[in-house]
C-alpha positions as CSV (number, residue, x, y, z in Angstrom):
1,M,15.6,-8.4,-38.8
2,E,15.8,-10.6,-35.7
3,K,14.6,-14.1,-35.8
4,K,11.4,-14.5,-33.7
5,P,11.6,-17.1,-31.0
6,E,9.4,-20.2,-31.6
7,S,7.4,-19.6,-28.5
8,I,7.1,-17.0,-25.8
9,F,6.7,-19.8,-23.3
10,I,9.1,-22.2,-21.7
11,N,8.5,-25.8,-20.8
12,R,6.4,-26.0,-17.6
13,E,8.6,-28.7,-16.0
14,L,11.7,-26.7,-16.6
15,S,9.9,-23.6,-15.3
16,W,9.0,-25.6,-12.1
17,L,12.7,-26.5,-11.7
18,D,13.7,-22.8,-12.2
19,F,11.3,-21.9,-9.4
20,D,12.7,-24.6,-7.1
21,S,16.2,-23.2,-7.9
22,R,15.1,-19.9,-6.5
23,V,13.6,-21.5,-3.4
24,L,16.9,-23.4,-2.9
25,A,18.9,-20.1,-3.3
26,L,17.0,-18.8,-0.3
27,A,18.2,-21.8,1.7
28,K,21.8,-20.6,1.0
29,E,21.2,-16.9,1.5
30,K,23.1,-15.8,4.6
31,T,20.9,-12.8,5.2
32,V,17.9,-15.1,5.8
33,P,17.5,-16.3,9.4
34,L,18.7,-19.9,9.9
35,G,15.3,-21.3,10.8
36,E,13.9,-19.8,7.6
37,R,16.7,-21.2,5.5
38,I,16.0,-24.7,6.9
39,K,12.3,-24.2,5.9
40,F,13.3,-23.2,2.4
41,A,15.4,-26.4,2.1
42,A,12.4,-28.4,3.3
43,I,10.1,-26.7,0.9
44,F,12.6,-27.6,-1.9
45,G,12.5,-31.2,-0.9
46,S,8.7,-31.3,-0.7
47,N,8.4,-29.6,-4.1
48,M,10.8,-32.1,-5.6
49,D,8.8,-35.0,-4.2
50,E,5.6,-33.6,-5.7
51,F,7.4,-32.9,-9.0
52,F,8.5,-36.5,-9.4
53,M,5.3,-38.1,-8.2
54,V,3.0,-35.9,-10.4
55,R,4.9,-34.3,-13.3
56,V,7.7,-36.7,-14.0
57,G,5.4,-39.7,-13.3
58,S,3.0,-38.3,-15.9
59,L,5.7,-37.8,-18.4
60,Y,7.0,-41.3,-17.8
61,D,3.5,-42.7,-18.4
62,Q,3.4,-40.8,-21.7
63,T,6.6,-42.4,-22.8
64,L,5.1,-45.8,-22.2
65,L,2.3,-45.0,-24.7
66,K,5.0,-44.5,-27.4
67,N,2.9,-42.1,-29.4
68,N,5.5,-39.3,-29.4
69,K,2.9,-36.7,-28.8
70,T,4.4,-33.2,-28.3
71,D,3.6,-30.5,-25.9
72,N,1.4,-27.9,-27.5
73,V,3.5,-25.0,-26.2
74,T,7.1,-26.1,-26.4
75,H,6.8,-28.9,-29.0
76,M,8.8,-31.3,-26.8
77,T,7.9,-35.0,-26.5
78,A,7.7,-36.6,-23.0
79,A,11.1,-38.3,-23.6
80,E,12.7,-35.0,-24.6
81,Q,11.2,-33.3,-21.5
82,I,12.6,-36.1,-19.2
83,A,16.0,-35.8,-21.0
84,A,16.0,-32.0,-20.3
85,I,14.8,-32.4,-16.7
86,T,17.3,-35.1,-15.6
87,P,20.6,-33.1,-15.6
88,R,18.9,-30.1,-14.0
89,V,17.5,-32.2,-11.2
90,A,20.9,-33.8,-10.6
91,E,22.4,-30.3,-10.3
92,L,19.8,-29.0,-8.0
93,Q,19.9,-32.0,-5.7
94,A,23.7,-31.8,-5.4
95,K,23.3,-28.2,-4.4
96,C,20.7,-29.1,-1.9
97,D,22.8,-31.8,-0.3
98,K,25.7,-29.3,0.0
99,Y,23.5,-26.6,1.5
100,F,21.9,-29.1,3.9
101,Q,25.4,-30.0,5.3
102,H,26.1,-26.3,5.8
103,L,22.7,-25.9,7.6
104,V,23.4,-28.8,9.9
105,S,26.8,-27.3,10.8
106,A,25.1,-23.9,11.4
107,L,22.6,-25.6,13.7
108,A,25.4,-27.2,15.6
109,Q,27.1,-23.9,16.1
110,E,23.8,-22.6,17.6
111,G,23.8,-25.5,20.0
112,Y,21.3,-27.8,18.3
113,K,22.1,-31.5,17.9
114,K,21.0,-34.0,15.4
115,V,18.8,-36.6,17.1
116,D,19.7,-40.3,16.7
117,F,16.2,-41.7,16.5
118,A,17.3,-45.3,17.2
119,K,18.7,-44.1,20.5
120,A,15.7,-42.0,21.2
121,A,13.3,-44.9,20.5
122,G,15.4,-47.1,22.8
123,A,15.1,-44.5,25.6
124,F,11.4,-44.2,25.0
125,L,10.9,-48.0,25.3
126,E,13.0,-48.3,28.4
127,N,11.9,-45.2,30.4
128,L,8.8,-43.5,29.2
129,L,6.6,-46.4,27.9
130,P,6.6,-48.4,31.2
131,A,5.6,-45.3,33.1
132,R,2.8,-44.5,30.7
133,A,1.6,-48.1,30.6
134,A,1.5,-48.2,34.5
135,A,-0.6,-45.0,34.5
136,A,-3.0,-46.4,31.9
137,A,-3.4,-49.6,33.9
138,Q,-4.9,-47.7,36.9
139,P,-8.6,-48.1,37.4
140,A,-10.6,-45.6,35.5
141,D,-12.3,-44.1,38.6
142,R,-9.0,-43.0,39.9
143,R,-7.9,-41.2,36.8
144,F,-11.2,-39.5,35.7
145,P,-14.3,-38.4,37.4
146,P,-17.4,-40.5,36.5
147,P,-19.2,-39.2,33.5
148,V,-22.4,-38.6,35.5
149,P,-22.9,-37.8,39.1
150,V,-23.4,-40.8,41.4
151,F,-26.1,-40.3,44.0
152,E,-25.9,-42.4,47.1
């Protein structure tokens, strides 16, 4: 007779990471169009931000309580969950960093360039802002019609 598993459920945080792993796999998949692959990489990043702000933050708060309360489904304490999450997150983030470099290279092959925002901000301040400021300084009656008709 086979031994029954303790639970038919897996830890929800580890399940979340499994889902994110599948999202990240779509960022690597060559049959997916490049733009969509970039979106999947961005979704992965957004999901990880939320994961740490909400899920891991909550687990960390639980560790500060030092009551060693276990999860009802998987019977893991908050500290055990964090210990299980940490290597998995490190693995996924390393993959994401690698995939991102491939995506940047693929974009370059398609003719897209990475923007240097420091240079772009300098160009804005030197060229566009003075022109916009001059337009804004013009009298209002020259830029817009009056709000109500003027009768003479």
